[in-house]
N, C-alpha and C positions, 0 to 999 in steps of 0.2 A: 292812671288806670292800671291795673294788671294786666300785663300781655299773655294771652293763652297761645300755647304753641300746641298746634293739632297735627297729628302725626298718625301713620300707621303703627303697628308695634314695632319698635325698635329693636335692633338685634340681641342688646344686652337683655333688655325687659323679655323679650320674646323667647330667648334661651332659657331664662328662669321658669318662666310660666310653661312652656312646654315640658321643663323636666320635671314637672310636677303633675303634668295633665294625665289624667284617667281617661284613657282612650279605649275604642274597644275594637274587635275584630269577631269576623265569622268563620274564619278559617284559621285553626292553632297550626302555629310551625312544628315541624319535628324537632323533638329533644335532642340536643347534642352535648356529650359529656365533654368539659373542659378538661385541659392536660392538668391543670394544677387545681383545679376545685377539689379533688380528692388527696387527702393527705395519707392516707394509707389505703392498700389495695383491697379491694373486696374480692373474697374468693369467688372465682369464676368456675363453672362447670365448662370446660373447653370442649366436651363433646357435644354439648347443645347450644355453646356461645351465649350461655346465660347466667347471672348471676345468681348466687345463692343466697338470696335475701328473704329473711323470715318477714312474714305478713305482720303489719302493724295497723290496727283500726285507729279511726280519726282521733279517739280520746288519746290513745299513746301518742301519735304524732304531733297532736297539739301542744301535748305536755312537754315532748322534748323538743319543739320548738321555743317554746317560752322560757325552758331552763337553758338553752344554748345561745340565745339572742345576745347581742353585743350590748351589753347593759353600761350605763352611765348616766352621770348626773349632770355634769358638765363636759363640753367638748370644744378643743382646740385643735384646728387640722389645718394643713397646706396642702394644695394639690394643684397639679397641671391638667390643664383642662382643652381638650380638641372638641370642637362641635361643627357640625355641617347641617345647615338648617336651610332647606330648599334649594341645595346646592351653593351656598356661601358657606365658605369654611374660616373659623376663627380660632386663634390658638391664645389663650391667656391663664395667667394664675389666677388662683381664689383662696382665700385663707376664711374659715370657717370658725365662728363661736356659738356655741349652742347650749342654752339651758333646757334640760329636756322636759318637752311636753309645755313650753313657755315660749321662748323665743329664739330666733336664728338669726344670726348677723352674718351677711357674705360680703367679703370686699374684693372687688376684681380689678386686676390690673393688667396690661400687657407685658409680655416677657421683657421687655426691657426697663420695666419698672415704673412705668407711667399709669398713675391712678386713674380709672375709669368710671366706675361707681361703686355704689354700697347700697346694700338691700338689708330692709328689716323686717321680717316676717313674723307675725305672731299668731295666736288661735285664729285671729278676725280681722286682720288687716296686713296688707302690703304697702310698703314705703320703700322708695328707690330714689337715689341721688345721682343723677348723671354729671359727672365732672367736666367730661369733654364739651357737651352741649350746654352746661350751666343750666340744667332744669331739672325737674323732679316729679314724681308721681306719687300721690297718696289715694288709696282705694282700699276696699274689701274685696273677700273672695268671691262676695255675689256679683260685684262689678265684673270682677275678670272672668270668672265662670261664665256671664251672660255674652262677654266678648268672643271668648273662645270655644263656646259649646262644650265645656269641659266639666269636669268636678273635681278641681283643685282643692285642697285641704292641706293644712298644717300637718296634720298626721301621715298623711301619704309621703311628701317632701322629706320628713324627719327619717321616715322609714325608707325609703329608696336610697336615700345618701350613704347609709352603711349597711344594707342588705339586712333589716329587719322587717316583720310583717306589719302591714298597716291594720288598724283595728277591722276584726272582722267577726262574723257570727261563729260561736264556738258549740253551738249545741250540735250533738251528731246528727239530726235530721237533715242537718244544711252543709254539714260535709263529706266530702267524697275521698276517701283514701284510695290511692293507686300503687301497686308495687311493681314497679318498671323495672322488670329482670333483665331485659334486653338492654338497657342504658345504665344499669346499675343504680338507680335512683328511686327514693321515695317521692310521690306527687300527693298534695292535698289541695283540693280544690273547694273555695268556699265563696261565701256572700259577704260582701262589705256592708256593713249595717248603716252608713251613711247614705248607699245608692239605693237601698231596698225601696224605700217609700217611693223614689221617682220612678222606678222601673215597674212597679206593680202595677196593673190596670186591672182596676175592679176586684173580682175575686179571683184571677188568675195566677196560677203559681208560677214562681219565677223557675223558669226552666234552664238557664245557663249560669254557671258559676262566676263570678266578678271578680277573683283572682285566684291565681293558681300558683302555688309555691312548689320549686323541685328542691328536693333535700338532698345533702351529701349524708349516705347511709350510716356514715362512720362517726359524725359528730353532728348531725342533724342541723348543720348551719344551711341557711337558704342560699343556693348557688343560681338561681332563676326566679324573679320575681314576674309575674304577668297580670295584666290587669285587664279586664275584659267588659264589654257593655253589650248586651242583645238588642239593643236598639240602634247600634251603628255599624259601620264596618271599618273599625280603627283597631290598632294594637300597640301596646305600650309593653315594652319588654326590657328588663334589667336583668343583666348577667353579672355574676360577680366572681371574681379570680383573684389568685396571689394572695391567700389567705395566710398573713404572717403574724407572728408572735414578736412585736416590739415594744419595749417599756410597759412591758406588762399589759398591752394591749394586743389583744387577739381579734383581727378586721380584717375584710377584703380591701385589698390596697389597689385594685383595678376594678372599676365599674364601667360597664357597657351598657348603654342605653339605644333604644332602637324604636322610634315612634314611626308608625306608618298611619297617616291621617291626611286632612287636607294639607296641613303643612307637614313635612315630612325631615324627621331629625335623626341624627347621630351625635351622639355625646359620649365622649370618653373620659372619664375622671381618675387619674392616676395620683393617688396620696404618696406625699412626700413626708408627711409627719401627720400623726395622729396622738393627741396628749388628751387624758381624761381626767375628769373630777377634780379639776382645779378651777375656782369661780372666775369668771370672766366679765368685764366689763361690756354690757349690749345697750349701746344709744348710737342714735343717729341725729345728727344737727342738719337742718336745711338752711344754707346760705340765705340771708335777707332778700339779696337781688336774684336769685334763680326764679325762674319761670316756671309755672305749672305745666305738665304734660297733661293734655286732653287725648285719650285714646279714642279713636273713630271705631265706632260699631260697624262690623261688617253688614252691608245691605242685605236684606233677604231676596 
């Protein structure tokens, strides 16, 4: 008989799921410019304390975002991670292997080199092997979203990791551009395609944007990515800093994620190495003697 391990969400699995959770808020935080987000200074009118930014409409901002996103076919990266989930602090290293729009393999180890877990994420599945407790999880996004009351998907995780935008409606009626001359940023608020059907009720119009991008006006890189949901009172904010040119890769080497929801979490990802466009092996084997993890759904 196969033994089934029934648990609450374990720290490693919980971290990975929280990382890509689309949570929502009713109160936006005040935007604050990071010191190293802007590589070139923007001209400031010192008499008024305002940046001299030209107005850009939604069509122009969308074009610039897509032209300046971190593009790749393959990724191999290593990062140091610090997380605080509901007051529990963890520090570990991760190795990432990604084939764009296909699969993400995450290897997790503690700082002394102890292998903790591996996670293989595809468009429609999540598989985790826990080497410490000798068990595994295999499921799909629908199962995970039911457990977390979230809107987890592959596109969001891939985008959040490297400061790109998740898929959104790019027709002008659903886009709201803002020229923020006080903080020297452009903002673009938009609806995520996947969430639109869930949030609309009857013929009522969607009144709140589901994704807000804050852009560096010098290079149109995303320096802040905020996901919102008008049905809940939660927030997911990712800030990107330390944009660095290394080995032909221009990307944010520091990612700060703040989640305010039923589970509060802060995650700091500091990349040590990012290499792109070298094919990687993406597979995950489950040892025969490992037991399945069955995650308990929270009682309503």
